[in-house]
C-alpha positions, 0 to 999 in steps of 0.5 A: 233134463232127464235121459229117458233111455236110463233104467231109473227113468223107466222105473220112475214112469212105471212107478207113477203109472202103476200107482196112479200118482199124478194121473189115472192109474194104468197098471199095464202101462206101469208094468211095461215101463218097469219091465223096460227098466231091466235089472234095476233093483227097485223096478224088480221090487215094484214088479212084485206088486203086480200079477197078470190074471188069467185073461191077461189083465195086470192087477195089484197083488 
């Protein structure tokens, strides 16, 4: 069973949503989960792949 309070779980969810693996791509939701992962190193690296444009929408770099 997965502990959904762990940083690794939030990273995994953010990775899957941000890249659209296993479902429709939702970068905003992916970034939200990656930010919840906090100081998790892989989450920081994955967050560098996205940026927020002028109108507040998240896009891939």
